[in-house]
KEMARLO-294169 format. One record per residue: y, x, z of N, C-alpha, C in turn; residue number from 1. Coordinates in steps of 0.1 Angstrom, whole numbers, plus 2048, in hexadecimal, padded with zeros to 3 digits. Layout:
N
  n.yy  n.xx  n.zz  ca.yy  ca.xx  ca.zz  c.yy  c.xx  c.zz    n
     Y     X     Z      Y      X      Z     Y     X     Z  NUM
...
***
This chain:
93
  n.yy  n.xx  n.zz  ca.yy  ca.xx  ca.zz  c.yy  c.xx  c.zz    n
   24B   AFB   288    242    B04    28C   23D   B06   298    1
   230   B01   29A    22C    B01    2AA   222   B0E   2AF    2
   21F   B0C   2BB    21E    B1B    2C2   20D   B21   2BA    3
   204   B15   2B7    1FF    B16    2B1   1FD   B1B   2A4    4
   205   B1C   29B    209    B1C    28C   210   B30   290    5
   213   B32   29B    21A    B3D    29A   20E   B44   29E    6
   203   B3B   2A7    1FB    B46    2AB   1F2   B4D   29E    7
   1EE   B46   293    1E3    B43    288   1EA   B4A   27D    8
   1FC   B4A   27D    1FE    B56    276   200   B62   27C    9
   201   B6C   28A    1FE    B78    28C   1F1   B77   289   10
   1E5   B6F   28F    1DB    B78    289   1D7   B7C   27D   11
   1D8   B70   273    1D9    B76    265   1E4   B81   262   12
   1F3   B7E   269    1F7    B8E    264   1F1   B9D   263   13
   1EE   B9A   273    1E7    BA7    278   1DC   BA7   27B   14
   1D3   B9E   273    1C3    BA0    272   1BC   BA3   286   15
   1C8   B9C   28E    1C0    B9A    295   1B5   B8E   29D   16
   1AA   B8A   2A6    1A8    B7B    2A5   1B2   B75   2AD   17
   1B0   B68   2AB    1BC    B5B    2B3   1BE   B5E   2B9   18
   1AF   B62   2C5    1B1    B5F    2D5   1B7   B68   2D8   19
   1BD   B78   2D2    1C2    B85    2D5   1CF   B7E   2D3   20
   1D7   B77   2C4    1E3    B77    2C4   1E6   B68   2CC   21
   1E0   B62   2D1    1E3    B5C    2D9   1E7   B5E   2E7   22
   1E1   B6A   2F0    1E5    B6E    2F7   1F1   B73   2F5   23
   1ED   B79   2EB    1FC    B84    2E8   207   B7B   2EF   24
   208   B73   2E2    215    B67    2E5   218   B63   2F0   25
   208   B5D   2FE    20C    B5B    308   216   B63   30F   26
   215   B6F   30D    216    B7A    315   228   B7D   313   27
   228   B7B   301    236    B84    301   23B   B74   307   28
   23B   B69   309    241    B58    30E   242   B5C   321   29
   23A   B5F   322    233    B66    330   241   B71   334   30
   242   B74   32F    24F    B84    334   259   B83   332   31
   25C   B75   323    26D    B71    325   26B   B68   32E   32
   269   B61   334    26C    B4E    340   26E   B5D   350   33
   260   B6B   350    262    B6B    359   26B   B74   35B   34
   273   B7D   354    27F    B88    354   28C   B7E   353   35
   289   B71   350    295    B6A    34A   29B   B64   35C   36
   28D   B63   361    28A    B5E    373   28F   B67   378   37
   28B   B76   376    28D    B83    383   29C   B87   37F   38
   2A1   B86   374    2AC    B8C    36D   2B8   B89   36C   39
   2B5   B78   367    2C4    B70    365   2C0   B6C   353   40
   2BB   B7D   349    2BE    B7B    340   2B5   B82   338   41
   2B4   B81   330    2A7    B87    31B   2AF   B8C   317   42
   2B1   B93   30D    2BC    B93    304   2AF   BA1   2F3   43
   2AD   B94   2ED    2A5    B9D    2E3   2AE   B9C   2D5   44
   2B4   BA8   2D0    2B9    BAC    2CB   2B4   BA6   2BB   45
   2C2   BA4   2B7    2C3    B9E    2AA   2BA   B91   2AA   46
   2B5   B8C   2B6    2AD    B7C    2B5   2BD   B75   2C6   47
   2B9   B78   2CE    2C4    B6F    2D1   2C0   B75   2E3   48
   2C4   B6B   2ED    2C6    B70    2FB   2C3   B5D   302   49
   2BB   B64   30F    2B2    B59    311   2BB   B5D   323   50
   2C2   B53   325    2CD    B4F    330   2C6   B4B   33C   51
   2C4   B4A   344    2C2    B47    34F   2D1   B38   355   52
   2CD   B29   352    2D9    B24    359   2D6   B1B   366   53
   2E1   B1B   36E    2DE    B0D    378   2E3   B05   379   54
   2E4   AF4   379    2E4    AEA    37B   2E0   AE7   387   55
   2F0   AE3   389    2F3    AE5    39D   2EC   AD2   39E   56
   2EF   ACF   3AB    2E1    AC5    3AC   2F0   ABA   3B0   57
   2EA   AB4   3AE    2F6    AA2    3AC   2F1   A96   3B1   58
   2F7   A8A   3B3    2F4    A80    3B0   2F3   A77   3A9   59
   2EF   A6F   3A7    2EB    A64    397   2E3   A59   39E   60
   2ED   A4B   395    2EE    A3F    398   2E3   A35   38B   61
   2D5   A34   392    2D0    A27    38B   2D7   A1B   38A   62
   2DB   A1F   37E    2E1    A14    379   2E0   A04   375   63
   2D3   A01   37A    2C7    9F5    378   2CB   9F3   38A   64
   2CC   9FC   396    2C8    9F5    3A1   2D2   9FF   3A8   65
   2DA   A02   39E    2E8    A07    3A8   2E4   A15   3B4   66
   2D6   A12   3B8    2D1    A21    3C8   2D6   A2F   3BF   67
   2DD   A36   3CA    2E1    A44    3C6   2D7   A4E   3C8   68
   2D4   A53   3BC    2C7    A5D    3C5   2CF   A6F   3BC   69
   2C9   A77   3C6    2D0    A85    3C8   2C5   A91   3C3   70
   2C8   A94   3B4    2C2    A9B    3AE   2C2   AAC   3B0   71
   2BD   AB0   3B6    2BA    ABF    3B8   2BF   ACC   3AD   72
   2C6   AD5   3B3    2C8    AE1    3A7   2BC   AE6   39E   73
   2BF   AEA   394    2B1    AEA    391   2B7   AFB   385   74
   2AC   AFC   384    2B0    B0E    375   2AA   B07   368   75
   2B2   B09   361    2AF    B07    351   2B0   B16   347   76
   2A6   B1B   341    2AA    B24    332   2AC   B1D   32B   77
   2BF   B29   329    2C2    B26    316   2BD   B30   311   78
   2C6   B2E   305    2C5    B34    2F8   2D1   B33   2F1   79
   2D3   B46   2F0    2DB    B46    2E3   2DC   B4D   2D5   80
   2DD   B46   2D2    2D4    B53    2C1   2DE   B58   2C2   81
   2DA   B65   2B8    2E6    B73    2B6   2E7   B73   2A9   82
   2F2   B71   2A4    2FE    B72    29F   2F0   B76   291   83
   2ED   B80   28D    2E1    B87    284   2D4   B77   284   84
   2D4   B76   28E    2C9    B69    28A   2CF   B5C   283   85
   2DB   B5D   28C    2E5    B4B    284   2EC   B54   273   86
   2EB   B60   270    2F0    B60    263   2E0   B59   25A   87
   2D7   B65   25F    2C7    B60    259   2CB   B4F   254   88
   2C8   B4B   25F    2C7    B39    25E   2CD   B2E   256   89
   2DC   B3C   258    2E6    B31    24F   2E5   B34   23D   90
   2DB   B44   23D    2DD    B4B    22C   2D3   B3D   229   91
   2C9   B3A   230    2BB    B32    22B   2C1   B1F   228   92
   2D0   B1A   22B    2D1    B0F    230   2D9   B0C   222   93
***
């Protein structure tokens, strides 16, 4: 399912304009990203946990040229689904 499909479904389900549904969904995504960056994790009960993960800097070697390059450390967002979500997903399989 794409974001546009979620927006259309929200608009239809709650009888709101598509533009408003898109704004709401964008706000939710923004809050999740912002709070994960600030606090390290965001837990949505019954759905899962978004966690900030650090990937350390490292040297890599280009196999074609043999030149070593350093890649800076960076942060990623990981997601761990809740047990409830996993049970629901496995019931449908």
